[in-house]
C-alpha positions as CSV (number, residue, x, y, z in Angstrom):
1,M,-0.2,0.0,-0.5
2,Y,1.5,3.3,-0.9
3,L,0.8,6.8,1.3
4,N,0.6,9.5,-0.9
5,I,1.5,12.7,1.4
6,T,2.7,15.8,0.5
7,N,3.6,16.6,-3.9
8,R,6.8,19.2,-1.9
9,C,9.6,18.0,-2.7
10,S,13.3,19.6,-2.2
11,N,14.3,18.7,-5.5
12,N,12.8,19.9,-9.4
13,C,14.5,16.9,-10.5
14,Y,14.8,17.0,-14.7
15,F,13.4,13.8,-14.5
16,C,10.7,13.0,-12.6
17,F,7.0,12.4,-13.7
18,R,5.3,15.9,-11.6
19,R,7.0,17.7,-14.1
20,Y,4.7,16.9,-17.2
21,K,1.6,13.9,-15.6
22,R,-0.5,14.1,-13.0
23,G,0.0,10.3,-11.6
24,I,1.3,7.2,-12.9
25,Y,-0.2,4.1,-14.4
26,G,-3.7,5.5,-14.4
27,F,-3.4,7.4,-10.9
28,N,-3.9,10.4,-10.4
29,L,-1.1,12.2,-7.4
30,K,-1.8,15.5,-7.5
31,L,-3.0,16.2,-4.2
32,R,-5.5,18.9,-4.0
33,E,-4.2,19.7,-0.4
34,E,-1.7,17.5,1.6
35,P,-4.1,15.4,4.2
36,T,-3.6,15.4,7.6
37,Q,-2.5,12.6,10.1
38,R,-6.2,11.8,10.7
39,Q,-7.3,11.9,7.4
40,I,-4.3,9.6,7.1
41,I,-5.0,6.8,9.8
42,D,-8.9,7.1,8.9
43,D,-8.2,5.7,4.9
44,L,-6.1,3.2,6.9
45,Q,-8.6,2.0,9.1
46,N,-10.3,2.2,5.8
47,F,-8.8,-0.3,3.4
48,I,-5.9,-2.0,6.1
49,N,-8.2,-4.5,6.2
50,R,-9.5,-4.9,2.9
51,K,-6.4,-6.7,1.4
52,I,-3.3,-8.7,2.9
53,W,-0.3,-5.7,2.6
54,K,2.9,-7.3,2.2
55,E,4.2,-2.8,3.1
56,I,3.0,0.1,3.7
57,V,5.4,2.7,1.4
58,F,5.9,6.5,1.7
59,C,6.1,7.3,-1.8
60,G,3.9,9.6,-3.7
61,F,4.7,12.9,-6.3
62,G,6.5,14.2,-2.8
63,E,8.8,13.7,-0.6
64,P,7.8,12.2,2.1
65,L,10.4,13.5,5.1
66,E,9.1,17.0,4.7
67,R,5.8,16.3,6.7
68,L,8.3,13.6,9.2
69,D,6.5,13.8,12.3
70,Y,2.9,12.8,9.4
71,V,6.0,9.9,9.1
72,L,6.8,9.2,12.6
73,E,2.4,9.3,14.1
74,V,1.8,7.1,11.2
75,T,4.1,4.7,11.1
76,K,3.3,4.0,14.8
77,W,0.1,4.0,14.9
78,I,0.6,1.1,12.2
79,K,3.4,-0.3,14.3
80,K,0.6,-0.3,17.2
81,H,-2.6,-2.2,16.0
82,F,-0.9,-4.1,12.1
83,S,2.2,-6.8,11.9
84,I,3.0,-4.8,8.3
85,A,6.2,-3.6,7.4
86,V,7.6,0.0,6.5
87,R,9.5,1.4,4.1
88,I,9.9,5.5,3.2
89,D,11.1,6.2,-0.6
90,T,13.2,8.9,-0.4
91,N,15.2,11.3,-1.8
92,G,17.6,11.2,0.8
93,Q,17.7,15.1,2.0
94,A,16.1,14.8,5.5
95,Y,18.8,16.5,7.7
96,L,18.3,18.7,5.6
97,L,14.3,19.4,5.8
98,N,14.6,18.9,9.7
99,K,17.6,20.3,10.6
100,G,18.5,20.0,14.3
101,R,16.6,16.3,14.5
102,N,18.1,12.6,14.5
103,V,15.9,11.7,11.9
104,I,17.1,8.0,11.0
105,E,17.0,8.0,15.3
106,E,13.3,9.3,15.1
107,L,12.7,7.0,12.1
108,K,14.1,3.6,13.9
109,E,11.3,4.5,17.3
110,A,8.7,5.0,14.7
111,G,8.5,1.1,14.2
112,L,9.9,1.9,10.4
113,D,11.6,-1.4,8.8
114,R,13.4,0.0,5.6
115,I,14.0,2.9,3.4
116,S,14.6,3.2,0.6
117,I,17.0,6.2,-0.4
118,S,17.4,8.1,-4.2
119,L,21.5,9.4,-4.5
120,N,20.0,9.7,-8.9
121,A,23.6,11.1,-9.5
122,H,27.4,9.4,-8.9
123,N,28.8,13.1,-8.2
124,K,27.5,16.3,-6.3
125,E,27.6,17.8,-10.0
126,T,25.8,14.8,-11.9
127,Y,23.5,15.1,-8.2
128,N,23.0,19.9,-9.0
129,Y,22.6,19.0,-12.4
130,V,19.5,16.3,-12.7
131,C,17.7,16.8,-9.2
132,K,18.2,20.2,-9.7
133,P,18.1,20.5,-5.1
134,K,17.0,24.0,-3.1
135,F,19.4,23.1,-0.9
136,E,23.5,23.9,-1.6
137,N,25.5,20.0,0.5
138,A,21.9,18.4,-1.1
139,Y,24.8,15.8,-2.7
140,E,26.9,15.1,1.2
141,N,23.2,15.3,2.8
142,V,21.9,12.5,0.8
143,I,25.9,10.3,1.8
144,R,25.1,11.4,5.3
145,L,21.6,10.0,5.1
146,I,22.7,6.8,3.2
147,E,25.0,5.5,5.9
148,K,23.0,6.3,8.7
149,A,19.9,4.6,7.3
150,K,22.6,1.5,6.5
151,T,23.3,1.3,10.3
152,Q,19.7,0.7,10.8
153,F,17.5,0.0,8.6
154,D,17.8,-2.5,5.7
155,T,18.9,0.2,2.8
156,E,18.5,0.3,-0.7
157,I,20.1,3.2,-2.5
158,T,18.1,3.4,-5.7
159,T,18.6,5.8,-9.5
160,V,17.3,5.9,-12.5
161,T,18.6,5.0,-15.6
162,I,19.6,8.1,-18.0
163,P,22.8,8.5,-19.8
164,E,24.6,11.6,-17.2
165,V,24.2,9.1,-14.1
166,N,26.9,6.5,-13.4
167,I,25.3,2.8,-13.0
168,S,28.3,1.8,-11.6
169,E,28.7,3.9,-9.4
170,I,26.5,4.1,-7.6
171,G,26.0,0.7,-6.8
172,K,28.8,0.6,-5.1
173,W,26.8,2.9,-2.4
174,Q,24.8,-0.6,-2.5
175,Q,27.6,-2.6,-1.6
176,R,29.4,-0.4,0.9
């Protein structure tokens, strides 16, 4: 089950679907407004028992960690009521979006099981060109999140397949 909780993102990647589509596979992912924590939990209560879910994933057209507190509270609620794995798909800029917070530790305490981090470039210059981040040191912070996440979670590093990205260099991060 995928949870789309925001349209906001700290990147403006040139390849991103949100630049030219309203959704994927017929699903409209553009939110008219961001759901409240209560709305997210109410929707989960209405849909969670309709199917056996392998995993609940925070992802969508925006960066879920723009709303870290919601991710934490909803994850705690899921873990309190169900035995379902929870994953977050992130652009990796959590420490820039949530200054002064121990994001990985907070996610661990909430019960997060897995994290998928989009590196999307093999170096800072390529990252800035491809992802167009709003933060100056975004690439370094993605690397920092990867390093910290790997000590706490089942961590996957992903990238897009575009000419600018050296996929084999990205693969080295998965193996470290």
